[in-house]
Structures are given as C-alpha cells and as structure tokens.
Residue, then its C-alpha position, 0 to 999 in steps of 0.5 A: m173502730t166500728m160505729p157501735t163501738m165509737l157510740m159506746q165509747r162516747a156514751h161511756d165517756e159522757a157517763v163517767g165524765d172528767d171526774a174519773p177517780q185517779l189512782p196514784d202511780k205507786s203506793q207508798r209503804r207505811t213507816f213506823g218510828a221507833g218511839y211509835k213501835l215501842r209505845i204500841v208494843a207496850e199498849y198491846d202487852a198491857c191489853a187484858g180484856d177480850g178484844d182489846k188487842g184487836a181494837l188497838l190494832r184496828r185503831e192504830g193500823p198495824y198488823s199483829s205480825h208487826i207487833v211480833e216483829w217489833r217485840r222481837a226487835r225490842d227484846a234483841a236490842a235489850t239483850a244486845g245491850l247486856a252482851g258487852p262490846r262486840r269484837a271489831r271485824a277483821n280488816p281484810d287489808a290488815a290480814a293481807l298485810a300480816k300475811a305479807h309480813k310473814k312471807i317477808e320474814r320467811l324469805e329473809e330466813d331462807l336468804a340468811k340460810h343460803k348466804l351462810a351456805l354460800d359462805i361455808a362453800g366459799k371458805r371451803t374452796r378457798s382453803c383447798h390448794c387444788h385451785r387451778l389458775p386459768g391458762k396453766q395446766g397441770 
C-alpha cells in the first residue's frame, strides 16, 4: 500500500471504530405455524373496511401472496377431508412379485405341455415294432 492509502485506511478505521455493525452470516427464513396461518386468514377474510386488510398485513408481517397460498392450502385440506380414503400406492416389490408368479405359472403350463408331448411320443415309439436293438442288423 502507498502512504496515502494507508493514511486513509487508518482514518477510516478510527472513524468507524470497533462498533461497526455486524451482519449475520445467513438470514433466517420466517416460518409460520398452522394455527397462526388459519387465524390470519380468518382475520383477513373478516376485514371489511378500506385499508383494514393492508393494516393487518403490516401489523402481522406476511405478504398478500402468503394469504393466497394459505387460503388455497386450507381449502384443499377441507376438500381432501371430504374425498374419502385414498387408494394405497402400489408397492413396486408386490408388482414384481406378481409378475414373477405369472411367469412361473406360464412356464409350468409350458412344461406340462412338453411332458405330455414327450409322453405321447414315447408311447408311440414303444408301440412300434420296428425297434432295432443295438448290434443286430436287419
């Protein structure tokens, strides 16, 4: 550093001092509980006068987009409760097991057909008198 730069840095440090504002490393997101959301949406819906809704938002801190999202979530939860039980999601292992059972059944049917065919062919050759014994000719 050059001399004027060092002097300016020292002057700056003396002017600012050790009481410089410290910023947090990372800001924290606001979180709102379910009860708080329901209460705010109910209050927001109850507001009737001009500026009442804006005053509520300024006092409590959420944005109007929060109110819209919370209202949609509340309505979706209410309709989901009326829809009845949901069908359970298919288990991928159960699907693979069912596929394997079908393949086993098909292979067992094929085996039974082949055994029947061999039995029929075996009986046919046994009933034929044209068998030749090994070593004998003619």
